[in-house]
C-alpha positions as CSV (number, residue, x, y, z in Angstrom):
1,M,-1.9,42.3,57.9
2,K,0.6,41.6,55.2
3,W,3.0,44.5,54.6
4,T,4.4,44.9,51.1
5,Y,7.8,46.3,50.2
6,I,6.1,49.4,48.9
7,S,4.0,49.9,52.1
8,L,7.1,49.7,54.3
9,I,9.0,52.2,52.1
10,S,6.1,54.6,52.2
11,I,5.8,54.4,55.9
12,A,9.6,54.8,56.3
13,L,9.6,57.8,54.1
14,S,6.8,59.6,56.0
15,V,8.1,58.8,59.5
16,N,11.7,59.7,58.7
17,A,10.7,62.9,56.9
18,M,8.6,64.1,59.8
19,A,11.2,63.2,62.4
20,Q,14.1,64.7,60.6
21,E,12.3,67.9,59.6
22,R,11.4,68.4,63.2
23,Y,14.6,67.5,65.0
24,N,17.5,67.2,62.7
25,P,17.5,69.0,59.3
26,V,21.2,68.0,58.7
27,P,22.1,64.3,58.7
28,N,24.0,62.8,61.7
29,Q,25.4,59.9,59.7
30,P,29.2,59.6,59.5
31,W,29.5,61.9,56.5
32,K,33.0,63.2,55.7
33,T,31.3,66.1,53.8
34,N,32.9,69.5,54.3
35,R,29.8,71.2,55.5
36,T,31.5,74.6,56.0
37,K,31.2,75.0,52.2
38,H,27.6,75.2,50.9
39,T,25.6,77.3,48.4
40,V,22.2,76.7,50.0
41,P,21.1,76.8,53.7
42,L,21.7,73.4,55.3
43,K,18.3,73.5,56.9
44,E,16.7,73.1,53.5
45,I,18.2,69.6,53.2
46,K,16.0,66.9,54.7
47,V,16.9,63.4,55.6
48,I,14.5,60.8,54.4
49,V,16.4,57.5,54.4
50,G,20.0,56.4,55.0
51,K,22.9,56.8,52.5
52,D,22.4,54.4,49.6
53,Q,19.4,52.7,51.2
54,I,17.9,53.5,47.8
55,P,20.7,51.5,46.1
56,P,22.3,53.1,43.0
57,I,23.6,50.9,40.3
58,Y,27.4,50.9,40.0
59,N,28.0,48.0,37.6
60,P,25.1,48.0,35.1
61,N,24.2,45.1,32.8
62,F,22.6,45.6,29.4
63,W,20.5,43.7,26.9
64,S,20.2,44.0,23.2
65,V,17.0,45.6,21.9
66,K,15.8,42.1,20.9
67,E,16.5,40.7,24.4
68,A,15.0,43.7,26.1
69,S,11.7,43.3,24.1
70,K,11.0,40.1,26.1
71,T,10.8,42.1,29.3
72,Y,9.8,45.7,28.5
73,F,6.6,46.8,26.8
74,K,6.6,49.1,23.8
75,H,5.3,52.2,25.6
76,E,7.8,51.8,28.5
77,P,9.3,55.2,29.4
78,V,13.1,55.2,29.0
79,I,15.9,57.7,29.1
80,A,17.7,57.5,25.8
81,L,21.3,58.6,25.1
82,E,23.6,58.5,22.1
83,V,27.3,59.3,22.3
84,E,29.8,58.7,19.5
85,G,27.4,56.3,17.8
86,E,26.7,54.3,20.9
87,A,23.1,54.3,22.1
88,K,21.7,53.2,25.5
89,A,18.3,53.3,27.2
90,Y,17.6,53.3,30.9
91,P,14.0,52.3,31.7
92,L,12.3,54.4,34.4
93,S,10.9,51.2,35.8
94,I,14.4,50.3,37.0
95,L,15.5,53.9,37.9
96,M,12.3,54.2,40.0
97,Y,14.1,51.9,42.5
98,H,17.7,52.9,42.1
99,E,17.6,56.6,41.0
100,I,21.2,56.6,39.7
101,V,23.1,54.4,37.2
102,N,26.9,55.0,37.0
103,D,27.9,54.1,33.5
104,D,30.2,54.8,30.5
105,I,29.0,55.5,27.0
106,G,31.0,56.4,23.9
107,G,34.1,56.8,26.1
108,I,32.4,59.2,28.5
109,P,31.7,58.4,32.2
110,I,28.0,59.3,32.8
111,I,25.2,59.0,35.3
112,A,21.6,58.5,34.3
113,T,19.4,59.8,37.1
114,Y,15.7,59.8,37.9
115,C,14.0,61.5,40.8
116,P,10.4,60.1,41.0
117,L,9.1,62.8,43.2
118,C,10.1,65.5,40.6
119,N,9.8,63.2,37.6
120,A,13.2,64.5,36.7
121,A,15.1,62.2,34.3
122,I,18.6,63.7,33.6
123,V,22.0,62.5,32.4
124,F,25.3,64.1,33.5
125,D,28.9,63.7,32.7
126,R,30.7,62.3,35.8
127,R,33.9,64.3,35.1
128,V,34.4,67.6,36.9
129,Q,37.2,70.2,36.7
130,K,38.8,71.6,39.9
131,D,42.1,73.4,40.4
132,G,43.0,72.7,36.8
133,K,42.5,68.9,37.3
134,T,39.9,66.5,36.0
135,Q,38.3,64.1,38.4
136,T,35.8,61.4,37.6
137,L,33.2,60.9,40.3
138,T,31.1,58.0,41.4
139,F,27.7,58.9,42.6
140,G,25.3,57.5,45.2
141,V,21.8,58.3,46.6
142,S,22.3,60.3,49.8
143,G,18.8,59.6,51.1
144,M,18.2,63.4,51.4
145,L,15.9,65.7,49.6
146,R,15.9,69.4,48.9
147,N,12.7,70.9,47.5
148,S,11.5,67.3,47.2
149,D,14.4,66.6,44.8
150,M,17.0,63.9,45.2
151,V,20.4,65.0,46.7
152,M,23.2,62.9,45.2
153,W,26.6,62.3,46.8
154,D,30.0,61.5,45.3
155,H,32.3,58.9,46.8
156,E,35.5,60.8,46.2
157,T,34.7,63.9,48.3
158,E,31.3,63.1,49.7
159,S,30.0,66.4,48.4
160,W,26.2,66.7,48.0
161,W,24.6,67.5,44.6
162,Q,21.2,68.8,43.6
163,Q,19.9,66.3,41.0
164,I,17.5,68.5,39.1
165,T,20.3,71.0,38.2
166,G,23.5,69.0,38.7
167,E,24.8,71.7,41.1
168,G,27.2,70.9,44.0
169,I,25.4,72.4,47.0
170,V,27.4,71.2,50.0
171,G,31.1,70.1,50.3
172,N,34.3,70.7,48.4
173,Y,32.4,70.7,45.1
174,A,29.8,73.3,46.3
175,G,29.3,75.7,43.5
176,T,30.5,73.2,40.8
177,D,28.1,72.2,38.1
178,L,28.0,68.8,36.4
179,E,27.8,69.0,32.6
180,L,24.3,68.0,31.3
181,L,24.2,65.7,28.4
182,P,21.5,65.7,25.7
183,S,19.1,62.8,26.5
184,L,15.6,62.0,25.5
185,L,12.6,60.7,27.6
186,I,10.9,58.4,25.1
187,S,9.4,55.0,24.8
188,F,11.2,51.7,24.5
189,E,9.6,51.3,21.1
190,Q,10.7,54.7,19.9
191,F,14.3,53.9,21.1
192,A,14.3,50.5,19.4
193,T,13.1,51.9,16.1
194,S,15.7,54.7,16.0
195,Y,18.5,52.6,17.6
196,P,18.0,48.9,16.7
197,E,21.6,48.2,17.7
198,G,21.3,50.0,21.0
199,L,21.6,48.6,24.5
200,V,19.0,48.6,27.2
201,L,19.6,48.4,30.9
202,S,18.6,45.0,32.1
203,T,16.8,44.0,35.3
204,N,19.8,42.0,36.4
205,T,20.8,44.6,38.9
206,G,21.8,42.4,41.8
207,A,18.8,43.7,43.8
208,F,15.3,42.3,44.4
209,R,12.8,44.9,43.3
210,S,9.3,44.9,41.8
211,Y,10.4,46.4,38.5
212,G,7.5,47.6,36.4
213,S,5.5,48.6,39.5
214,N,5.0,52.2,40.7
215,P,5.2,52.8,44.5
216,Y,3.7,56.3,44.0
217,V,0.3,55.4,42.7
218,N,-1.6,58.4,41.2
219,Y,1.2,60.7,42.3
220,D,1.3,62.8,39.1
221,S,-2.4,63.6,39.5
222,S,-2.2,64.5,43.2
223,K,0.2,67.0,44.9
224,P,3.9,67.1,45.6
225,F,5.1,64.6,48.2
226,L,7.5,65.9,50.9
227,F,7.6,69.4,49.4
228,R,7.3,72.1,52.0
229,G,7.9,75.2,49.9
230,K,5.3,77.4,48.2
231,T,4.3,76.3,44.7
232,D,4.4,78.8,41.9
233,S,0.9,79.9,41.0
234,R,1.6,80.3,37.3
235,L,1.3,76.6,36.6
236,P,-0.4,73.6,38.3
237,A,2.2,72.0,40.6
238,M,2.1,68.6,38.8
239,E,2.0,70.0,35.2
240,R,4.8,68.4,33.2
241,I,7.1,71.0,31.7
242,I,10.0,71.1,29.3
243,N,12.8,73.5,30.4
244,I,15.6,74.7,28.2
245,N,18.4,77.2,28.9
246,I,19.2,79.7,26.1
247,S,22.0,82.2,26.6
248,G,21.7,81.9,30.4
249,Q,17.9,82.3,30.5
250,D,15.6,79.4,31.5
251,F,12.4,78.9,29.5
252,I,9.5,76.6,30.2
253,Y,7.1,74.9,27.8
254,P,4.0,73.3,29.5
255,L,3.3,69.8,28.2
256,S,-0.4,70.6,27.9
257,I,0.4,73.3,25.3
258,I,3.0,71.2,23.5
259,E,0.6,68.3,23.2
260,Q,-2.2,70.6,21.8
261,K,0.1,72.0,19.2
262,G,2.1,68.9,18.3
263,V,5.1,70.9,17.2
264,I,6.3,74.3,18.5
265,N,8.7,76.4,16.4
266,D,10.1,79.1,18.7
267,S,13.1,81.5,19.0
268,P,13.7,82.3,22.7
269,N,16.4,84.9,23.1
270,G,16.7,84.9,19.4
271,N,17.8,81.3,19.2
272,N,15.7,78.9,17.0
273,V,14.4,75.8,18.6
274,V,11.7,73.2,17.7
275,L,9.8,70.9,20.1
276,F,8.3,67.7,18.8
277,F,5.5,65.8,20.6
278,Q,4.4,62.2,19.9
279,K,2.0,59.9,21.8
280,G,3.1,56.5,22.9
281,V,4.9,56.9,26.3
282,K,3.2,55.8,29.5
283,S,3.5,57.8,32.8
284,A,5.8,56.1,35.3
285,M,3.9,57.9,38.2
286,D,0.2,56.9,37.5
287,K,-1.1,53.4,38.0
288,S,0.4,50.8,40.3
289,E,1.7,49.0,37.2
290,I,3.3,51.3,34.7
291,K,2.1,49.4,31.6
292,Y,-1.5,50.3,32.6
293,S,-0.8,54.0,33.2
294,R,-2.1,56.8,31.0
295,D,-0.2,57.9,27.9
296,V,1.6,61.2,28.5
297,G,3.6,61.2,25.3
298,A,7.2,62.2,24.5
299,V,8.7,65.6,24.0
300,T,12.0,66.2,22.4
301,V,13.9,69.5,21.6
302,Y,16.2,70.3,18.6
303,S,17.8,73.0,16.7
304,P,15.9,73.4,13.4
305,V,19.1,74.7,11.7
306,L,20.2,72.1,9.1
307,N,23.0,72.7,6.6
308,G,22.8,76.4,7.3
309,E,19.1,76.7,6.8
310,I,16.3,77.2,9.4
311,L,13.6,74.6,8.9
312,T,10.0,75.1,10.0
313,F,8.1,72.0,11.1
314,T,4.4,71.1,11.2
315,V,2.4,68.0,12.2
316,K,-0.6,66.5,10.5
317,D,-2.2,63.2,11.3
318,K,0.5,62.6,13.9
319,V,3.2,62.9,11.2
320,I,6.0,65.5,11.7
321,K,7.2,67.2,8.5
322,D,9.3,70.2,7.5
323,T,7.6,72.7,5.3
324,K,10.4,73.1,2.9
325,T,10.8,69.5,1.6
326,S,7.8,67.8,3.3
327,S,10.3,65.2,4.6
328,T,9.1,63.1,7.5
329,W,10.9,63.2,10.9
330,S,10.9,61.0,14.0
331,I,10.6,61.9,17.6
332,T,14.4,61.3,17.9
333,G,15.1,64.1,15.3
334,K,15.9,61.7,12.5
335,C,14.6,62.3,8.9
336,I,13.0,58.9,8.1
337,A,11.5,59.7,4.6
338,G,11.8,62.4,1.9
339,A,14.5,64.6,0.4
340,L,16.3,65.0,3.7
341,S,16.3,61.3,4.5
342,S,19.0,60.2,7.0
343,E,19.7,63.8,8.2
344,Q,19.8,64.3,12.0
345,L,18.7,67.4,13.9
346,Q,21.1,68.6,16.6
347,P,19.5,67.9,20.0
348,I,19.1,70.7,22.5
349,I,19.6,69.9,26.2
350,H,16.3,70.0,28.0
351,G,14.6,68.7,31.1
352,N,11.2,67.0,31.6
353,H,10.0,67.7,35.1
354,F,7.0,68.5,37.2
355,A,6.5,72.3,37.3
356,F,6.7,72.7,41.1
357,A,10.1,71.1,41.2
358,W,11.7,73.2,38.5
359,L,10.2,76.5,39.6
360,A,11.4,75.8,43.2
361,V,15.0,76.1,42.0
362,K,14.5,78.3,38.9
363,P,11.6,80.7,39.8
364,E,12.8,83.3,37.3
365,S,12.1,80.9,34.4
366,Q,9.9,82.4,31.6
367,I,6.8,80.4,30.7
368,Y,5.9,80.0,27.0
369,Q,2.7,81.6,25.9
370,P,1.4,80.5,22.5
């Protein structure tokens, strides 16, 4: 029998997970982590593979949009980020195999992260404050999970961090939160249209991986993998959700509702937000080749306040417009036609995850009801 790389990884994940959960819930690798400091029970952290066996990217290489178009297909899901006029995209087809990219953009040190098991694509600032000093951290993949979510580690203190929230959970940085940065989970085509001068993470990673393939075939239509907790009965475990935090309260918008409505104008905790939906983004967790996966679309979140006025948005024939000027808006919050042409909505930090993963760490979240 010929074993593929994916088969071996799957077997290793299953065997290691069962062995570690039964015998050793805390890793016995030579960690320098200060385990006396932790904000969660250590028994909740499970060893799956060794430190950095899922290799993070420490020195990323990039292509121009034109160069990247030779490799990536137009509905390729990417994490998009713009800082100080510099835009970059990180395809999930690469992050699937590396999970973390240490990078700098617009003068800010960042990490682009993706946990396939939770479908959590998030960007953080790598700088943290402690004892009045700023420290820039370098992150790796610990090989551990908590609630089926990746646990990251930093090289400087070997503290462990929960990826889906950016919270330090074990070590000297336990209780410290990484700052989330506003990013978008959109398609390569949507990124290229809005940021034609942007840069796209290249496949020149220094590692041999089957980029474009999905080791977790049909995962987003099955059930959580390596999750031992109780799933929240309010939503299907694998429902995609958008979460936002307003004035300290977490709110959830199920993708099924967002897709049905196209645009949602809402005011959680009295703060105005608008959610846009647009088709054209493939699931990274469906077919064995991502380009053949089903279209799950893109959702982005913005403040509808522009020049002191609150705009209301509608969608008709897949075109997003504001009701005041009938200007046309893109999924990236840019006005592309009409009286408000060239205006840009302020993005609101949000997450795009599977429901089970978010509700495992934020069970008090309020779920949107239309």
